[in-house]
Structure formats: C-alpha cells, structure tokens
N, CA, C and O atoms as a GROMACS GRO file, in nm:
protein
  452
    1UNK      N    1   0.741  -0.560  -0.857
    1UNK     CA    2   0.630  -0.629  -0.805
    1UNK      C    3   0.646  -0.779  -0.812
    1UNK      O    4   0.694  -0.831  -0.913
    2UNK      N    5   0.609  -0.847  -0.713
    2UNK     CA    6   0.621  -0.993  -0.710
    2UNK      C    7   0.506  -1.056  -0.787
    2UNK      O    8   0.407  -0.992  -0.821
    3UNK      N    9   0.523  -1.182  -0.813
    3UNK     CA   10   0.417  -1.256  -0.883
    3UNK      C   11   0.290  -1.254  -0.798
    3UNK      O   12   0.179  -1.251  -0.852
    4UNK      N   13   0.305  -1.255  -0.665
    4UNK     CA   14   0.196  -1.256  -0.572
    4UNK      C   15   0.111  -1.129  -0.585
    4UNK      O   16  -0.010  -1.133  -0.561
    5UNK      N   17   0.171  -1.018  -0.623
    5UNK     CA   18   0.099  -0.891  -0.629
    5UNK      C   19   0.054  -0.856  -0.774
    5UNK      O   20  -0.007  -0.752  -0.795
    6UNK      N   21   0.084  -0.940  -0.868
    6UNK     CA   22   0.044  -0.915  -1.007
    6UNK      C   23  -0.108  -0.906  -1.014
    6UNK      O   24  -0.179  -0.989  -0.958
    7UNK      N   25  -0.156  -0.802  -1.083
    7UNK     CA   26  -0.300  -0.786  -1.100
    7UNK      C   27  -0.366  -0.709  -0.992
    7UNK      O   28  -0.484  -0.676  -1.003
    8UNK      N   29  -0.294  -0.677  -0.886
    8UNK     CA   30  -0.351  -0.597  -0.779
    8UNK      C   31  -0.350  -0.451  -0.815
    8UNK      O   32  -0.264  -0.410  -0.893
    9UNK      N   33  -0.440  -0.369  -0.762
    9UNK     CA   34  -0.446  -0.230  -0.798
    9UNK      C   35  -0.334  -0.147  -0.730
    9UNK      O   36  -0.272  -0.189  -0.633
   10UNK      N   37  -0.314  -0.024  -0.788
   10UNK     CA   38  -0.220   0.068  -0.730
   10UNK      C   39  -0.291   0.199  -0.709
   10UNK      O   40  -0.392   0.224  -0.775
   11UNK      N   41  -0.244   0.285  -0.622
   11UNK     CA   42  -0.303   0.413  -0.586
   11UNK      C   43  -0.196   0.516  -0.562
   11UNK      O   44  -0.079   0.483  -0.541
   12UNK      N   45  -0.237   0.645  -0.565
   12UNK     CA   46  -0.150   0.755  -0.531
   12UNK      C   47  -0.226   0.845  -0.437
   12UNK      O   48  -0.342   0.878  -0.460
   13UNK      N   49  -0.156   0.886  -0.327
   13UNK     CA   50  -0.217   0.969  -0.222
   13UNK      C   51  -0.141   1.098  -0.210
   13UNK      O   52  -0.018   1.097  -0.195
   14UNK      N   53  -0.213   1.210  -0.216
   14UNK     CA   54  -0.147   1.340  -0.197
   14UNK      C   55  -0.235   1.455  -0.247
   14UNK      O   56  -0.356   1.442  -0.260
   15UNK      N   57  -0.172   1.565  -0.275
   15UNK     CA   58  -0.244   1.681  -0.326
   15UNK      C   59  -0.289   1.661  -0.467
   15UNK      O   60  -0.229   1.584  -0.542
   16UNK      N   61  -0.395   1.729  -0.504
   16UNK     CA   62  -0.461   1.711  -0.635
   16UNK      C   63  -0.360   1.711  -0.752
   16UNK      O   64  -0.356   1.619  -0.834
   17UNK      N   65  -0.278   1.820  -0.756
   17UNK     CA   66  -0.186   1.834  -0.865
   17UNK      C   67  -0.078   1.725  -0.873
   17UNK      O   68  -0.022   1.700  -0.980
   18UNK      N   69  -0.050   1.664  -0.762
   18UNK     CA   70   0.054   1.558  -0.756
   18UNK      C   71  -0.002   1.420  -0.796
   18UNK      O   72   0.065   1.343  -0.864
   19UNK      N   73  -0.124   1.389  -0.755
   19UNK     CA   74  -0.174   1.253  -0.778
   19UNK      C   75  -0.262   1.237  -0.904
   19UNK      O   76  -0.279   1.125  -0.954
   20UNK      N   77  -0.318   1.346  -0.954
   20UNK     CA   78  -0.407   1.334  -1.068
   20UNK      C   79  -0.338   1.276  -1.193
   20UNK      O   80  -0.400   1.195  -1.261
   21UNK      N   81  -0.214   1.311  -1.225
   21UNK     CA   82  -0.151   1.257  -1.343
   21UNK      C   83  -0.140   1.098  -1.334
   21UNK      O   84  -0.133   1.032  -1.438
   22UNK      N   85  -0.140   1.045  -1.218
   22UNK     CA   86  -0.130   0.896  -1.211
   22UNK      C   87  -0.254   0.826  -1.268
   22UNK      O   88  -0.246   0.711  -1.313
   23UNK      N   89  -0.365   0.895  -1.268
   23UNK     CA   90  -0.488   0.839  -1.321
   23UNK      C   91  -0.474   0.804  -1.469
   23UNK      O   92  -0.538   0.711  -1.518
   24UNK      N   93  -0.391   0.878  -1.540
   24UNK     CA   94  -0.370   0.856  -1.684
   24UNK      C   95  -0.309   0.720  -1.714
   24UNK      O   96  -0.323   0.669  -1.826
   25UNK      N   97  -0.242   0.659  -1.617
   25UNK     CA   98  -0.178   0.526  -1.635
   25UNK      C   99  -0.255   0.422  -1.549
   25UNK      O  100  -0.200   0.316  -1.520
   26UNK      N  101  -0.376   0.449  -1.510
   26UNK     CA  102  -0.457   0.350  -1.440
   26UNK      C  103  -0.441   0.339  -1.292
   26UNK      O  104  -0.490   0.243  -1.232
   27UNK      N  105  -0.373   0.434  -1.230
   27UNK     CA  106  -0.349   0.436  -1.087
   27UNK      C  107  -0.455   0.526  -1.025
   27UNK      O  108  -0.478   0.638  -1.068
   28UNK      N  109  -0.521   0.471  -0.919
   28UNK     CA  110  -0.630   0.540  -0.853
   28UNK      C  111  -0.575   0.660  -0.771
   28UNK      O  112  -0.495   0.639  -0.680
   29UNK      N  113  -0.616   0.783  -0.801
   29UNK     CA  114  -0.569   0.896  -0.722
   29UNK      C  115  -0.660   0.921  -0.602
   29UNK      O  116  -0.782   0.915  -0.617
   30UNK      N  117  -0.606   0.947  -0.489
   30UNK     CA  118  -0.682   0.988  -0.368
   30UNK      C  119  -0.628   1.122  -0.324
   30UNK      O  120  -0.512   1.132  -0.283
   31UNK      N  121  -0.709   1.222  -0.334
   31UNK     CA  122  -0.670   1.360  -0.305
   31UNK      C  123  -0.681   1.389  -0.154
   31UNK      O  124  -0.785   1.366  -0.092
   32UNK      N  125  -0.572   1.438  -0.096
   32UNK     CA  126  -0.572   1.479   0.043
   32UNK      C  127  -0.545   1.631   0.050
   32UNK      O  128  -0.453   1.679  -0.016
   33UNK      N  129  -0.621   1.704   0.126
   33UNK     CA  130  -0.604   1.846   0.133
   33UNK      C  131  -0.522   1.884   0.256
   33UNK      O  132  -0.547   1.832   0.365
   34UNK      N  133  -0.426   1.973   0.241
   34UNK     CA  134  -0.349   2.027   0.349
   34UNK      C  135  -0.271   1.927   0.432
   34UNK      O  136  -0.248   1.951   0.550
   35UNK      N  137  -0.232   1.817   0.375
   35UNK     CA  138  -0.156   1.713   0.443
   35UNK      C  139  -0.223   1.675   0.574
   35UNK      O  140  -0.155   1.656   0.675
   36UNK      N  141  -0.353   1.664   0.574
   36UNK     CA  142  -0.428   1.626   0.694
   36UNK      C  143  -0.391   1.484   0.732
   36UNK      O  144  -0.431   1.391   0.663
   37UNK      N  145  -0.316   1.465   0.841
   37UNK     CA  146  -0.266   1.330   0.877
   37UNK      C  147  -0.375   1.231   0.908
   37UNK      O  148  -0.359   1.112   0.880
   38UNK      N  149  -0.487   1.274   0.965
   38UNK     CA  150  -0.596   1.184   0.991
   38UNK      C  151  -0.653   1.133   0.858
   38UNK      O  152  -0.680   1.014   0.843
   39UNK      N  153  -0.670   1.224   0.761
   39UNK     CA  154  -0.722   1.179   0.630
   39UNK      C  155  -0.624   1.091   0.558
   39UNK      O  156  -0.663   0.993   0.495
   40UNK      N  157  -0.492   1.126   0.566
   40UNK     CA  158  -0.392   1.041   0.504
   40UNK      C  159  -0.392   0.900   0.564
   40UNK      O  160  -0.391   0.802   0.490
   41UNK      N  161  -0.393   0.891   0.694
   41UNK     CA  162  -0.393   0.759   0.761
   41UNK      C  163  -0.516   0.677   0.733
   41UNK      O  164  -0.508   0.555   0.715
   42UNK      N  165  -0.632   0.743   0.730
   42UNK     CA  166  -0.757   0.675   0.692
   42UNK      C  167  -0.751   0.618   0.550
   42UNK      O  168  -0.792   0.504   0.525
   43UNK      N  169  -0.699   0.699   0.457
   43UNK     CA  170  -0.689   0.657   0.319
   43UNK      C  171  -0.589   0.540   0.307
   43UNK      O  172  -0.618   0.441   0.240
   44UNK      N  173  -0.474   0.550   0.371
   44UNK     CA  174  -0.371   0.448   0.360
   44UNK      C  175  -0.421   0.317   0.418
   44UNK      O  176  -0.395   0.211   0.362
   45UNK      N  177  -0.493   0.323   0.529
   45UNK     CA  178  -0.550   0.202   0.590
   45UNK      C  179  -0.650   0.135   0.500
   45UNK      O  180  -0.651   0.012   0.486
   46UNK      N  181  -0.737   0.219   0.438
   46UNK     CA  182  -0.834   0.166   0.345
   46UNK      C  183  -0.769   0.096   0.227
   46UNK      O  184  -0.815  -0.010   0.184
   47UNK      N  185  -0.662   0.154   0.174
   47UNK     CA  186  -0.592   0.094   0.062
   47UNK      C  187  -0.520  -0.031   0.100
   47UNK      O  188  -0.519  -0.127   0.022
   48UNK      N  189  -0.458  -0.037   0.217
   48UNK     CA  190  -0.388  -0.156   0.265
   48UNK      C  191  -0.490  -0.270   0.287
   48UNK      O  192  -0.464  -0.385   0.252
   49UNK      N  193  -0.603  -0.236   0.344
   49UNK     CA  194  -0.708  -0.342   0.366
   49UNK      C  195  -0.769  -0.384   0.235
   49UNK      O  196  -0.818  -0.496   0.223
   50UNK      N  197  -0.768  -0.296   0.134
   50UNK     CA  198  -0.819  -0.327   0.002
   50UNK      C  199  -0.718  -0.405  -0.082
   50UNK      O  200  -0.742  -0.428  -0.201
   51UNK      N  201  -0.608  -0.444  -0.022
   51UNK     CA  202  -0.505  -0.526  -0.087
   51UNK      C  203  -0.443  -0.461  -0.208
   51UNK      O  204  -0.418  -0.527  -0.309
   52UNK      N  205  -0.419  -0.330  -0.200
   52UNK     CA  206  -0.347  -0.260  -0.304
   52UNK      C  207  -0.200  -0.302  -0.298
   52UNK      O  208  -0.141  -0.311  -0.191
   53UNK      N  209  -0.142  -0.327  -0.414
   53UNK     CA  210  -0.003  -0.371  -0.421
   53UNK      C  211   0.095  -0.257  -0.391
   53UNK      O  212   0.190  -0.275  -0.314
   54UNK      N  213   0.073  -0.141  -0.451
   54UNK     CA  214   0.163  -0.026  -0.438
   54UNK      C  215   0.077   0.098  -0.414
   54UNK      O  216  -0.025   0.120  -0.480
   55UNK      N  217   0.123   0.179  -0.317
   55UNK     CA  218   0.061   0.308  -0.291
   55UNK      C  219   0.168   0.415  -0.296
   55UNK      O  220   0.258   0.414  -0.212
   56UNK      N  221   0.162   0.505  -0.388
   56UNK     CA  222   0.254   0.620  -0.393
   56UNK      C  223   0.203   0.727  -0.306
   56UNK      O  224   0.087   0.768  -0.319
   57UNK      N  225   0.286   0.775  -0.213
   57UNK     CA  226   0.238   0.874  -0.112
   57UNK      C  227   0.328   1.001  -0.125
   57UNK      O  228   0.451   0.993  -0.116
   58UNK      N  229   0.263   1.115  -0.145
   58UNK     CA  230   0.337   1.240  -0.152
   58UNK      C  231   0.423   1.256  -0.026
   58UNK      O  232   0.378   1.228   0.085
   59UNK      N  233   0.545   1.299  -0.047
   59UNK     CA  234   0.645   1.306   0.064
   59UNK      C  235   0.593   1.382   0.187
   59UNK      O  236   0.617   1.341   0.300
   60UNK      N  237   0.523   1.490   0.164
   60UNK     CA  238   0.472   1.566   0.285
   60UNK      C  239   0.375   1.486   0.365
   60UNK      O  240   0.377   1.492   0.488
   61UNK      N  241   0.289   1.410   0.298
   61UNK     CA  242   0.195   1.319   0.363
   61UNK      C  243   0.270   1.202   0.428
   61UNK      O  244   0.236   1.160   0.539
   62UNK      N  245   0.370   1.152   0.360
   62UNK     CA  246   0.451   1.040   0.412
   62UNK      C  247   0.521   1.081   0.539
   62UNK      O  248   0.528   1.005   0.636
   63UNK      N  249   0.575   1.204   0.539
   63UNK     CA  250   0.646   1.252   0.659
   63UNK      C  251   0.549   1.268   0.776
   63UNK      O  252   0.583   1.234   0.889
   64UNK      N  253   0.429   1.321   0.750
   64UNK     CA  254   0.336   1.342   0.856
   64UNK      C  255   0.281   1.214   0.917
   64UNK      O  256   0.233   1.215   1.031
   65UNK      N  257   0.287   1.108   0.845
   65UNK     CA  258   0.234   0.980   0.889
   65UNK      C  259   0.335   0.866   0.890
   65UNK      O  260   0.296   0.749   0.881
   66UNK      N  261   0.463   0.897   0.899
   66UNK     CA  262   0.568   0.793   0.887
   66UNK      C  263   0.555   0.680   0.988
   66UNK      O  264   0.575   0.564   0.952
   67UNK      N  265   0.521   0.710   1.109
   67UNK     CA  266   0.505   0.605   1.214
   67UNK      C  267   0.389   0.512   1.176
   67UNK      O  268   0.399   0.390   1.187
   68UNK      N  269   0.281   0.571   1.130
   68UNK     CA  270   0.162   0.494   1.092
   68UNK      C  271   0.197   0.403   0.972
   68UNK      O  272   0.159   0.287   0.968
   69UNK      N  273   0.270   0.460   0.875
   69UNK     CA  274   0.310   0.382   0.755
   69UNK      C  275   0.397   0.266   0.796
   69UNK      O  276   0.380   0.155   0.745
   70UNK      N  277   0.492   0.289   0.888
   70UNK     CA  278   0.578   0.183   0.935
   70UNK      C  279   0.496   0.067   0.995
   70UNK      O  280   0.532  -0.049   0.978
   71UNK      N  281   0.388   0.099   1.065
   71UNK     CA  282   0.301  -0.005   1.122
   71UNK      C  283   0.226  -0.078   1.009
   71UNK      O  284   0.211  -0.200   1.013
   72UNK      N  285   0.180  -0.003   0.909
   72UNK     CA  286   0.115  -0.068   0.798
   72UNK      C  287   0.208  -0.162   0.722
   72UNK      O  288   0.166  -0.269   0.677
   73UNK      N  289   0.334  -0.121   0.708
   73UNK     CA  290   0.435  -0.206   0.639
   73UNK      C  291   0.458  -0.338   0.713
   73UNK      O  292   0.483  -0.441   0.650
   74UNK      N  293   0.447  -0.334   0.842
   74UNK     CA  294   0.462  -0.456   0.921
   74UNK      C  295   0.341  -0.549   0.908
   74UNK      O  296   0.356  -0.672   0.909
   75UNK      N  297   0.224  -0.492   0.897
   75UNK     CA  298   0.097  -0.565   0.901
   75UNK      C  299   0.044  -0.609   0.765
   75UNK      O  300  -0.022  -0.713   0.755
   76UNK      N  301   0.070  -0.533   0.663
   76UNK     CA  302   0.011  -0.560   0.529
   76UNK      C  303   0.122  -0.577   0.423
   76UNK      O  304   0.237  -0.538   0.444
   77UNK      N  305   0.085  -0.636   0.308
   77UNK     CA  306   0.177  -0.657   0.198
   77UNK      C  307   0.189  -0.536   0.108
   77UNK      O  308   0.268  -0.541   0.014
   78UNK      N  309   0.115  -0.430   0.130
   78UNK     CA  310   0.118  -0.312   0.049
   78UNK      C  311   0.248  -0.240   0.060
   78UNK      O  312   0.299  -0.221   0.171
   79UNK      N  313   0.305  -0.198  -0.055
   79UNK     CA  314   0.429  -0.116  -0.052
   79UNK      C  315   0.393   0.033  -0.061
   79UNK      O  316   0.324   0.074  -0.154
   80UNK      N  317   0.439   0.110   0.032
   80UNK     CA  318   0.417   0.256   0.036
   80UNK      C  319   0.542   0.324  -0.013
   80UNK      O  320   0.647   0.312   0.050
   81UNK      N  321   0.533   0.396  -0.125
   81UNK     CA  322   0.644   0.458  -0.188
   81UNK      C  323   0.634   0.611  -0.183
   81UNK      O  324   0.539   0.666  -0.240
   82UNK      N  325   0.727   0.681  -0.117
   82UNK     CA  326   0.718   0.827  -0.115
   82UNK      C  327   0.755   0.889  -0.250
   82UNK      O  328   0.850   0.846  -0.316
   83UNK      N  329   0.680   0.991  -0.290
   83UNK     CA  330   0.703   1.060  -0.416
   83UNK      C  331   0.708   1.210  -0.385
   83UNK      O  332   0.642   1.255  -0.291
   84UNK      N  333   0.786   1.289  -0.461
   84UNK     CA  334   0.792   1.431  -0.438
   84UNK      C  335   0.660   1.502  -0.478
   84UNK      O  336   0.588   1.454  -0.566
   85UNK      N  337   0.631   1.611  -0.417
   85UNK     CA  338   0.512   1.691  -0.452
   85UNK      C  339   0.553   1.800  -0.553
   85UNK      O  340   0.664   1.798  -0.605
   86UNK      N  341   0.466   1.892  -0.580
   86UNK     CA  342   0.495   1.997  -0.677
   86UNK      C  343   0.609   2.092  -0.627
   86UNK      O  344   0.678   2.152  -0.709
   87UNK      N  345   0.627   2.106  -0.497
   87UNK     CA  346   0.730   2.188  -0.444
   87UNK      C  347   0.864   2.131  -0.447
   87UNK      O  348   0.959   2.197  -0.406
   88UNK      N  349   0.879   2.007  -0.496
   88UNK     CA  350   1.005   1.942  -0.508
   88UNK      C  351   1.026   1.837  -0.400
   88UNK      O  352   0.941   1.819  -0.313
   89UNK      N  353   1.138   1.769  -0.407
   89UNK     CA  354   1.168   1.661  -0.317
   89UNK      C  355   1.208   1.714  -0.178
   89UNK      O  356   1.272   1.818  -0.165
   90UNK      N  357   1.167   1.638  -0.076
   90UNK     CA  358   1.208   1.664   0.057
   90UNK      C  359   1.325   1.568   0.101
   90UNK      O  360   1.375   1.573   0.214
   91UNK      N  361   1.364   1.481   0.006
   91UNK     CA  362   1.469   1.383   0.036
   91UNK      C  363   1.420   1.255   0.103
   91UNK      O  364   1.500   1.167   0.133
   92UNK      N  365   1.292   1.243   0.127
   92UNK     CA  366   1.242   1.128   0.200
   92UNK      C  367   1.253   1.002   0.113
   92UNK      O  368   1.285   0.896   0.165
   93UNK      N  369   1.227   1.011  -0.015
   93UNK     CA  370   1.231   0.894  -0.101
   93UNK      C  371   1.370   0.838  -0.110
   93UNK      O  372   1.387   0.716  -0.096
   94UNK      N  373   1.469   0.921  -0.134
   94UNK     CA  374   1.607   0.870  -0.143
   94UNK      C  375   1.654   0.813  -0.007
   94UNK      O  376   1.725   0.712  -0.002
   95UNK      N  377   1.612   0.880   0.102
   95UNK     CA  378   1.651   0.830   0.232
   95UNK      C  379   1.590   0.688   0.260
   95UNK      O  380   1.653   0.602   0.321
   96UNK      N  381   1.465   0.669   0.212
   96UNK     CA  382   1.398   0.545   0.225
   96UNK      C  383   1.475   0.435   0.146
   96UNK      O  384   1.496   0.324   0.195
   97UNK      N  385   1.516   0.468   0.027
   97UNK     CA  386   1.592   0.374  -0.057
   97UNK      C  387   1.727   0.344   0.010
   97UNK      O  388   1.769   0.229   0.021
   98UNK      N  389   1.792   0.452   0.055
   98UNK     CA  390   1.927   0.436   0.120
   98UNK      C  391   1.916   0.339   0.239
   98UNK      O  392   1.998   0.248   0.251
   99UNK      N  393   1.815   0.358   0.328
   99UNK     CA  394   1.812   0.274   0.444
   99UNK      C  395   1.771   0.127   0.408
   99UNK      O  396   1.817   0.032   0.472
  100UNK      N  397   1.685   0.112   0.306
  100UNK     CA  398   1.651  -0.025   0.261
  100UNK      C  399   1.773  -0.098   0.207
  100UNK      O  400   1.796  -0.215   0.239
  101UNK      N  401   1.853  -0.028   0.124
  101UNK     CA  402   1.973  -0.086   0.066
  101UNK      C  403   2.076  -0.119   0.173
  101UNK      O  404   2.141  -0.223   0.173
  102UNK      N  405   2.088  -0.023   0.266
  102UNK     CA  406   2.186  -0.047   0.378
  102UNK      C  407   2.148  -0.169   0.461
  102UNK      O  408   2.234  -0.246   0.503
  103UNK      N  409   2.017  -0.187   0.486
  103UNK     CA  410   1.971  -0.306   0.556
  103UNK      C  411   2.005  -0.434   0.479
  103UNK      O  412   2.049  -0.534   0.536
  104UNK      N  413   1.982  -0.429   0.346
  104UNK     CA  414   2.003  -0.548   0.263
  104UNK      C  415   2.149  -0.578   0.246
  104UNK      O  416   2.188  -0.695   0.255
  105UNK      N  417   2.233  -0.476   0.219
  105UNK     CA  418   2.374  -0.498   0.186
  105UNK      C  419   2.465  -0.491   0.308
  105UNK      O  420   2.574  -0.548   0.308
  106UNK      N  421   2.420  -0.422   0.412
  106UNK     CA  422   2.501  -0.408   0.533
  106UNK      C  423   2.589  -0.285   0.535
  106UNK      O  424   2.666  -0.267   0.630
  107UNK      N  425   2.580  -0.200   0.434
  107UNK     CA  426   2.654  -0.071   0.435
  107UNK      C  427   2.590   0.030   0.342
  107UNK      O  428   2.512  -0.006   0.254
  108UNK      N  429   2.621   0.154   0.362
  108UNK     CA  430   2.565   0.260   0.281
  108UNK      C  431   2.643   0.274   0.154
  108UNK      O  432   2.747   0.340   0.155
  109UNK      N  433   2.596   0.215   0.041
  109UNK     CA  434   2.670   0.221  -0.086
  109UNK      C  435   2.650   0.351  -0.159
  109UNK      O  436   2.713   0.376  -0.262
  110UNK      N  437   2.564   0.434  -0.108
  110UNK     CA  438   2.537   0.566  -0.172
  110UNK      C  439   2.623   0.679  -0.115
  110UNK      O  440   2.622   0.789  -0.170
  111UNK      N  441   2.696   0.655  -0.009
  111UNK     CA  442   2.772   0.764   0.054
  111UNK      C  443   2.883   0.812  -0.034
  111UNK      O  444   2.944   0.732  -0.104
  112UNK      N  445   2.911   0.940  -0.032
  112UNK     CA  446   3.014   1.001  -0.115
  112UNK      C  447   3.137   1.020  -0.019
  112UNK      O  448   3.123   1.082   0.086
  113UNK      N  449   3.248   0.971  -0.056
  113UNK     CA  450   3.370   0.984   0.024
  113UNK      C  451   3.477   1.059  -0.044
  113UNK      O  452   3.585   1.077   0.012
   0.00000   0.00000   0.00000
C-alpha cells in the first residue's frame, strides 16, 4: 500500500465462508450469494466510490465481473485482488500477478522452460 492509501479501509467480497474470516483482522466482509454479477458489480462500485484501498474479490466473482473490474481499475485508486474460494484456486490470482509483472518487466519471468 502506498502512503496515499494508508488509513483507508479494506473489504472482501465473495461467499460467506470465504469472506467472513477477513472480519477477524478488521477487513469489511461483503457476502455475495451465487456469484450474482449484478450484486458483485454493485458492491465493488460502492467500495471504489467509498475510497477503499484494497478489495479482495473471490475468484469466481472476479471472473464473472472481470470487464467491470478492469473499468474500475482505470477510474478509481482501489486495488481489486482476486482470492481463491473454498473450492480452491481457479488460477485467476496467479494469472493477474503474471500479467502485471510481464507488463512491468517486459517478459514472463514465471514461465517454466
């Protein structure tokens, strides 16, 4: 987190079992049922407008609203971080990291040859 985002709140968006543990460390949980993309997008927009620094988004919700999240990333300072759900990782988080590093470095340093 940058100095600019210090002291700003954080949130977690996803299924109850995935986001509730975040509450123990002071992160606001927002429960979404059945990966409802309209509910996900409404919650993410509310959080971005509320100047949240970081929003952890369950991978299934992230996948269902990836275009919307890309637009929010361009318009707001909020960082949207995909996290795995209870059923395990879908690979979205590592792919997000891989593409960010590739843009920054100019090559895929994670590839296995």
